[in-house]
C-alpha positions as CSV (number, residue, x, y, z in Angstrom):
1,M,32.5,34.7,-58.0
2,P,32.9,31.1,-56.7
3,N,32.1,28.2,-58.9
4,R,28.5,27.0,-58.6
5,S,27.4,23.4,-58.8
6,A,23.9,22.1,-58.8
7,G,22.6,18.7,-57.7
8,L,19.8,16.5,-56.7
9,L,19.1,15.0,-53.3
10,I,17.2,11.9,-54.5
11,Y,15.2,10.1,-51.9
12,R,12.8,7.2,-51.6
13,R,10.7,5.5,-49.0
14,N,11.7,1.9,-48.5
15,V,9.3,0.1,-46.1
16,G,8.5,3.5,-44.5
17,I,12.2,4.5,-44.1
18,L,13.7,7.4,-45.9
19,E,16.7,6.4,-48.0
20,F,19.0,8.7,-49.9
21,L,20.9,8.1,-53.2
22,L,24.5,9.0,-53.1
23,V,27.2,8.5,-55.7
24,H,30.9,7.7,-55.2
25,P,33.3,9.6,-57.4
26,G,35.4,7.6,-59.9
27,G,39.1,7.9,-60.6
28,P,42.2,6.9,-58.7
29,F,42.1,9.6,-56.0
30,W,38.8,8.3,-54.6
31,A,39.3,4.6,-55.2
32,K,40.1,3.7,-51.5
33,K,38.0,6.4,-49.9
34,D,34.5,5.6,-48.5
35,E,33.3,7.5,-45.4
36,G,33.1,11.2,-46.1
37,A,33.7,10.6,-49.9
38,W,30.2,10.2,-51.3
39,S,28.1,13.0,-52.8
40,I,24.7,13.9,-54.2
41,P,24.7,13.7,-58.0
42,K,25.9,17.2,-59.0
43,G,28.1,19.3,-61.2
44,L,29.1,22.7,-62.5
45,V,26.4,25.1,-63.7
46,N,27.3,26.5,-67.2
47,D,27.1,30.2,-67.9
48,N,23.5,31.4,-68.4
49,E,22.2,27.9,-67.4
50,N,19.2,27.5,-65.2
51,E,20.4,25.9,-61.9
52,L,17.7,23.3,-61.7
53,A,18.3,22.3,-65.4
54,A,22.0,22.0,-64.5
55,A,21.2,19.7,-61.5
56,R,19.0,17.5,-63.7
57,R,21.6,17.4,-66.5
58,E,24.4,16.5,-64.1
59,A,22.3,13.8,-62.4
60,E,21.5,12.2,-65.8
61,E,25.2,12.3,-66.8
62,E,26.3,10.7,-63.5
63,L,23.5,8.1,-63.2
64,G,22.7,7.4,-66.9
65,V,19.0,8.0,-66.3
66,A,16.8,11.1,-66.4
67,I,15.3,12.0,-63.1
68,D,11.7,13.3,-63.2
69,G,9.4,14.3,-60.4
70,H,8.5,17.2,-58.1
71,F,11.7,19.2,-57.4
72,E,11.8,21.1,-54.1
73,P,14.7,23.6,-53.4
74,V,16.7,22.6,-50.4
75,G,19.3,25.4,-50.3
76,S,22.7,26.7,-51.2
77,Y,25.8,25.4,-49.4
78,R,29.4,26.8,-49.4
79,Q,31.9,23.9,-49.6
80,P,35.2,24.0,-47.7
81,G,37.0,24.8,-51.0
82,G,34.6,27.8,-51.7
83,K,32.4,26.2,-54.3
84,I,28.6,26.8,-53.8
85,V,26.4,23.7,-54.2
86,I,22.7,24.4,-54.9
87,A,20.5,21.4,-54.1
88,W,17.0,20.3,-54.9
89,S,15.2,17.2,-53.5
90,V,13.1,14.8,-55.5
91,E,11.5,11.5,-54.8
92,S,12.6,8.8,-57.3
93,D,13.6,5.2,-57.2
94,V,16.8,4.6,-59.2
95,D,18.2,1.1,-59.8
96,T,21.7,1.6,-58.5
97,D,22.9,-1.6,-60.3
98,A,22.0,0.1,-63.7
99,V,23.9,3.3,-63.0
100,R,26.1,4.2,-66.0
101,S,28.2,7.4,-65.6
102,N,29.9,9.5,-68.2
103,T,33.7,9.4,-68.1
104,F,36.7,11.7,-67.9
105,T,40.3,11.4,-69.1
106,M,43.4,12.2,-67.0
107,E,47.0,11.4,-67.0
108,W,47.5,8.3,-64.9
109,P,49.9,7.5,-63.2
110,P,51.0,11.1,-62.7
111,R,53.8,12.3,-65.1
112,S,53.6,9.0,-67.0
113,G,52.4,10.5,-70.2
114,S,49.7,7.9,-70.3
115,M,46.1,9.1,-70.5
116,K,43.4,6.9,-68.9
117,E,39.6,7.1,-68.9
118,F,37.6,6.8,-65.7
119,P,33.9,6.9,-64.8
120,E,32.8,10.2,-63.2
121,V,30.9,8.0,-60.8
122,D,32.0,4.5,-60.1
123,R,29.0,3.4,-58.0
124,A,25.8,4.6,-56.4
125,G,24.0,3.4,-53.3
126,W,20.9,3.9,-51.2
127,F,21.6,4.9,-47.6
128,S,19.5,5.5,-44.5
129,L,19.7,9.0,-43.0
130,H,22.3,7.8,-40.5
131,D,24.5,6.0,-43.0
132,A,24.1,8.8,-45.6
133,G,25.4,11.2,-42.9
134,L,28.5,9.1,-42.5
135,K,29.1,8.6,-46.2
136,I,28.5,12.1,-47.6
137,L,31.2,14.7,-48.0
138,K,31.4,16.9,-44.9
139,G,30.4,20.0,-46.9
140,Q,27.2,18.4,-48.1
141,R,25.9,17.0,-44.7
142,A,23.9,20.2,-44.2
143,I,21.8,19.3,-47.3
144,L,20.6,16.1,-45.5
145,D,20.0,18.1,-42.3
146,D,18.0,20.8,-44.0
147,F,15.9,18.3,-46.0
148,V,14.9,16.5,-42.8
149,E,14.2,19.7,-40.9
150,R,11.9,20.9,-43.8
151,R,10.0,17.5,-43.8
152,K,9.5,17.8,-40.0
153,A,8.2,21.4,-40.3
154,G,5.9,20.5,-43.3
């Protein structure tokens, strides 16, 4: 069974325009990547964990704030590497300047024997639908598309 991640598509209305909160992964691999590198706040679902609870936990770990509100399922999305991302949308206004992510440790530089700590998320930002479509990982673009389609239909 493929790994499952759960995440939140957090949105707000800013002067009548929908904006989406995306996070940029921390660590040396992502440091110089921008377009096609951002993500919704998400992470792995633990065994026997409720998927929405996992999405909320992961968002809090990556943003440093608990997200509350009315959560609507958006869908499940198979990523190019095979992982499944399950997404919910929620309207919330997060101060991106106050984002404080948890950290991870890895050997850096490779084969140096030196362990370094990096933030799981090094920054967050609000983006219009167009800009979010450029910034988000290719495998997650359908989350934005499906969210917008459901809003049009509703």
